[in-house]
N, C-alpha and C positions, 0 to 999 in steps of 0.2 A: 143275485146279481153278478155278471161276469166282470172281472175287472179288465180294463183296458191292457192291451198287448204292451209289453216293454220292448221298445224298439231295439235297445242294444243287446238284449238276450236273443232276440230274432237275428241279428246280424253275428251273433257268436254261433248260433246254430248254423247260420249260412256258411260261415267260414269252416265249421266242422264238417258240413256235407260236402263241401268242396274238397276238403282233406280226404274224406271217404272216397269219393269219386276218383280222385287222383290216385289215391293209393290202390285202387282196384285196376287202374289203367295198364299197369305194367310198364310204363315208360318213365317211371321215377329212377333217379339213381339211388344205390342201396342207403347211402347215408341218409338221404332225404326221406326215404320210407322208414327207416329206423326211427328217426324223430317224430314222424307222423303218428306212427303205431304206439308211441310212448303216451299219447294223451287223448287221441281223437275219439275213441269210444267212451272212456271215462268222462269226457267232456259232456256228452248228451245226459249222462246220468247225474252229473253234478248240476248241469243247468235245470234237468227235470226237479231236483231237490230244491233249487232256488225259486222254481215256479210254484211249488207247492207251498212253500212259505208265503211267497207273494200273494197267492190266491187264498190262502188260509183253508186249505182243502181238509185238513184235519177236523175242521168244524163241522163239516158235514155228516150225516148219518151214514154209517158205514155201509148200509145197503144202497144208498145212493152213489157212494164211491165205488162200489163194486160194479154197479150198473154202468156208471160213466167210464170206468177202466175197461170193461168188457166191450163197450161200443168203440172206444178209441183205440184200443191194443189188441184185444182178443179177436175182435170181429175181422180186422185187417189181417190178422196172423192166419185165421182160417181160411179166408178168401183167397190170399196169396200162396198158401200151401197148396190149394186146389189149382190154382194158375201155374205154380212152378211144376207141379206134378203132370199137368197137361203138357207143359213144354217139354219137359225131360222124358216123359213117358210116350208122348205123342209123336213128338219130332225126333228126338235124339235117338229113341229106341225104335220106333216103327219105321220112320222115313230114312234117317241117316244111318241107322244101325250102329250107332257108336257107343250107345249104352246097353248093357245087358239086363236082363231080368231081374237078376240079383242086385245090381246097383239100384233099379227102380224101386225094389223092396226095401232097401236101406233108406232110399228117401221118404217111403211111407212110414217107416219107424221113427225117423226124424221128426216128421210132422205130427204123429200121435203122442209121442212121449214129451212133447214140447221142448225138445232139443233143438228143433228149428232147421228148416232147409236153408243153407246158405246164411244171408243176412237176417232171416227170420228169428234167429237166436236172440238178437238184440230185443225184439218186440216181447217175446216170452219171459226173458229176464227181466225187462223193464216193468212188465205187468206184475209179476210176483213180487218184485222187489218194492214196488210202489205200494201194493196191498199189504205187504208185511210191515213197511215202515209206518203207514198211516194206522195200521192197526196197533202198533206198539204204541204210538203216541196217544191214542183214544184210551188204551188199557193201562199204561204206565206213566204217562205224562211226558213232556218234551224232553226235559233233561235225561230222565231214565231212558227213553226210547233212543236217543242219540248214542248214550253209552252202550246200550245194548247192541245197536246197530253196528256200531264200530267193532265190538268184540265179536259179533257174529261174522262179519267181513273178515277180520284178521283170522279168526278161527278156520274159516273156510279156505283162505289162502295158505295157510300153512298145513292144513291137514289134507288139501288136495293131492299132492304127491304120494302120500302114505295110502290115501283111499282108493285112488286110481292105480296104484301100484298093485293092488291085491285084486282088483275087479278084473273078470274074464270077459271076453266078448266072443265067445264061440258059438253059443246057441242064440236062437231068435230071442228068447227071453233075456238073456244076458246083455245082448246088445241094446234091447229096449230099456233095460235097467241103467246101463252106462250111459246112454243119452239123457235119461231122466235125471240122474245123479249130476250130469254136467249142468244141466238146467237149474238144479237146486244151488249148485255151488256158485255159479254165475250169479244168480238172483241175490244170494247171500252178499257176494263182493259187490254187487251193485246197490244193495241195501247201504253199505257203508258210504258210498259216493253220494247217495242221496241224502243221508244225513250231513255230510261234509257240505253239500250245495245248500242245505237248509240253514245250517249255522252262518255260512257265509253270507247268505242273504239277509239274515237278521243284522249282521255287522254293516252290510252295504246300505241298508235301510236307515241306520243310524247316521251313517256318513252322509247319506243324502240329505238327511234332515239338518244337517250343519249348513253354514253359509258358503255359497259357491264362491270361488275365486280363481283367479289365474294361477296362483300358487298351487292351489289343490289339483287343479287341472294337469298342470306341468308334472306334479308329483305322482299322480296316477298313471300318466302316459310313461314316465320314467320308471316307475315300478313295473308297469307291464311289460315294458322292453326288456328290463333286466330279468323277469320271471322268463321270457321266452329265451333268452340268452342262456340262463341257467338250464333250461329244459334241454335245449340243444347239446350243451356240454354233458349233462348227466346221462342222457338218453343214449348218446354215442359211446359213452362209458359202459352203460349197461347192456346194449346190444338189442336185437330184435325181440319184441314182446307181442303177445297175442291174448287179448282179453277174452276171446271166445273159448280158447281151450286153456285159459288161466297159466299161460306161460309168461311169468313175470321175471324171472332170472332173480335178481337182487330186489326182493319185495319192498323194502323200504326206499329204495331208490326209484322203483316204478311209481309208488304212490306219490313221492315228491314231484316226479315229472308229471304224473296225471294232474295233479293240482296245480302245480306252476305253470304248465302249458295252458290249462283252462283259464286260470286267472290272468295269465299274460294277455289273453285274447279279450277277457271281460273287461279288464282296466282300460285297454285301448279303445274298445268299442264304445264304453261309457262316455268316453271324452272326445269322440269325434263326431262329425255332423252324421245324421242317419243317412246311410246309403240305401235307397229305396230298393235297388235290385238285390242288395244283400239280405235285407229285410224279408223281402219275397222269398228268396231261396230258403232263409230259415223258417219262415212260416209254413212252407211246403216241403221241408226237409224229410219228412217221414215218406212222402209220396216218391221222393227221388230215391231216398234209401231203398225202397221196396222195388224199384222199377229198373234202376241204372244197370244192374248186373245181370240178374237171372232172366229177366224180359228180353235179354240179348241187345239193349240199347246200346251198350259199350261196344259190343262187336259190330253192330251196324255203324256205329260212329266211327270206329277205327277204318272200316272200310272206306267210308266217305272220305276220311283223312288221306287214306292211301290213294284213293282216285285223284284228289286235288295234287297230292305229292307228284303224282305221274305226269301231270299237266306241266309242272315246272321242276324239272331235275336240280336246278342250280339251288334252288330254295326249298327242297324237298321237306326238310324237317319242319320249316316254318309252317308249309302248306299242311303237313300232316297233322300237326297240332291244332292247327286252325280248323281243319276239317273236323277233328275229333270235337273240338269245343263247339262248333256250330252245329253238328249232327246231334250231340247229346243235348244241347239247349233247345233245338227244334223239337226234339222227341219229347222231352220232359215238360215243355211248355204246353204242348197238346195234351199230354197226359194230366198235367196239374189242372187244366181248364175243364177236362172231363171229370176229373175226380171230385172238384169244388162243386160242379153242377150236381154230381150225384149227392154229395153231402147235404146241399141246400134242398134238393128234393126230398131226402129222407127227413130231414128237420121238419120240412113243411107238413109232411103227412104223419 
């Protein structure tokens, strides 16, 4: 039996997907972008670990786990790999001529070695990280699995510069291997964040069992705010980071930012009223993640914003941002509606 959705975690994912879309818009100040990239992708791995704990997924047979993960993560990876290849190969190569056949070949390599075209790296990394983490729990027990996950993640992060420093990318086979290794190292790092989320949820569930009070509410809100303030300070000190290419600069600082930023949003969302629209974004964050960029929704929304801005030169920036928001919202709402109808049809059959 499926457990009821946790509203505050949907809100956390809603905030996360807003940060992802904003980060890809190209309209953020550099310092804001630096702060966002310090924790916005680890946030989804940590929340995923929290949900694994809440749902007790480790108690299911591993064959069932594999089947469910293939349907929820690997199937979308395959479908959107084909969609992206059609967009880049069909439109950008054959119609606009802005991509070469060699570039299309690189996209194909990224798809088949699970490196992932564009944002699809997240799906493959999350898929293999979840499988590995759940397998560890079933084979070694929770405490040992958490320790091994942390060791695996740290080892991958520290070995990455050395391993990729000796890997070549000259031949087709070498490029395939390079992308595959990136996937393995990302998944290893993601496993550590899953374990972190799993342990965190255990603690939050114990806290949830205690008596609620105004003092606890204010304490969590204050803790969340302090976590976010520290994230801003530390991330600006550390500089731009990128989980996809495992560019962490100072790793301890990056890990601290990833956890503090995520927990700041978690503590705040736990103690404010449920915002239905934010819950909706969080519940459909995967659909938004997969469509906002490479399906050209961002480009279409920017054009809509530029059109509105041209109508009112005095307030051009306001209308530009308004047009981008409205355009993105409209496109995603239609896509989410269609995607959810397709999911319901598949489940019924």
